Every structure is written in structure tokens, then in C-alpha cells.
C-alpha positions in Angstrom: -61.3 17.6 85.0 -62.8 16.3 88.3 -65.3 13.5 88.5 -68.0 15.9 89.7 -67.3 18.3 86.9 -67.6 15.5 84.4 -70.9 14.3 85.9 -72.2 17.9 85.7 -71.1 18.2 82.0 -72.8 14.9 81.1 -76.0 16.1 82.9 -75.9 19.3 80.9 -75.7 17.1 77.8 -78.8 15.2 78.9 -77.1 12.2 80.1 -78.5 10.9 83.6 -75.6 9.3 85.5 -74.8 8.7 89.1 -71.5 10.1 90.4 -70.5 6.6 91.8 -70.7 5.4 88.1 -68.5 8.2 87.0 -65.8 7.4 89.6 -66.0 3.6 88.8 -65.6 4.5 85.0 -62.7 6.9 85.6 -61.0 4.3 87.8 -61.4 1.7 84.9 -60.0 4.2 82.4 -57.0 4.9 84.6 -56.3 1.3 85.2 -56.5 0.7 81.4 -53.9 3.5 80.8 -56.3 5.9 78.9 -56.5 8.4 81.7 -54.1 9.5 84.4 -55.2 10.7 87.8 -53.5 13.8 89.1 -53.5 14.9 92.7 -54.4 18.6 92.8 -53.4 18.9 96.5 -56.4 20.6 98.3 -58.7 20.3 95.2 -58.7 16.5 95.1 -58.2 14.2 92.2 -58.3 15.4 88.5 -58.3 13.2 85.4 -56.5 13.9 82.2 -56.2 12.0 78.9 -53.0 10.0 78.7 -52.5 8.1 75.4 -49.3 6.5 76.6 -47.6 5.9 79.9 -46.9 9.3 81.4 -46.4 11.2 84.7 -47.3 14.7 85.7 -45.7 17.6 87.7 -48.1 19.8 89.8 -47.4 23.4 90.9 -48.0 23.4 94.7 -49.0 27.0 94.6 -51.5 27.3 91.7 -52.2 23.6 90.9 -51.2 23.9 87.3 -50.3 20.6 85.8 -47.7 19.5 83.0 -47.3 16.1 81.6 -43.7 14.6 81.5 -43.4 12.5 78.2 -40.6 10.4 79.4 -40.4 7.7 82.1 -37.1 6.4 83.5 -38.7 4.0 86.0 -38.6 0.8 83.9 -35.3 -0.2 85.4 -36.5 0.3 88.9 -39.7 -1.7 88.0 -37.4 -4.6 86.9 -35.2 -4.3 90.1 -38.4 -4.4 92.3 -39.5 -7.5 90.4 -36.0 -9.2 91.0 -35.9 -8.2 94.7 -39.5 -9.1 95.7 -40.5 -11.8 93.3 -43.6 -9.8 92.4 -44.4 -9.6 88.7 -46.3 -7.2 86.4 -44.9 -4.3 88.4 -46.3 -0.9 87.6 -45.9 2.5 89.3 -47.6 5.7 90.0 -45.4 8.7 90.1 -46.2 12.4 90.5 -43.8 15.4 90.9 -44.6 18.5 92.8 -42.8 21.9 92.5 -43.4 25.5 91.7 -44.3 26.5 88.1 -42.5 29.2 86.2 -45.5 31.5 86.4 -45.6 31.3 90.2 -41.8 31.6 90.5 -42.1 35.0 89.0 
């Protein structure tokens, strides 16, 4: 769902909310790990529920998304910590490809 679609949905339910507030709230939910932000290429950002650390893959043709339930990046996060001295390393990763429906 896009931020604008969420704002419209809330308005249809009788909730008066500014789009800026919607974006700020979505950013907070992303940073807390409750939502994930997915780049839908030409369509902009979409937001999806994410009850655990997850990544997505997006079809570059139709924009369909799928969630990947495993992350192998923890070792890379640790290596980046060791090599840079930074702590609390996190990452954002999105895969892009062509989905089975578009492949035909």
C-alpha cells in the first residue's frame, strides 16, 4: 500500500490526517521493524507488514512483490562492524527480477 492510498483509506473511515503525518508514521514503523518499505520502481514506495526481519523481491515488469523469509546478511553485518568500527549495523536489501507470471 502507498502512503497516499493509506491516507485515502483513513479519510474514507472518517479519520482526518495529513499526508506528512502518514509518511512520518510509516517511517517510524519501518525503523521499528513493523513495516518494510518496497520500491515499486516507477510507482514509488509501497509499505508492507513485516513481523520479522525480511527482504523482498520485486518483478521489474509488473511490480509484483514476494517476501523472502531468510536473511543471510548477518555475517556481512558483523564483517562491516569489524572493518569500519561502526556498531549496530543494519541493512536494507531488495532483490529485483522477473516473476514467473511475466516470464510466461
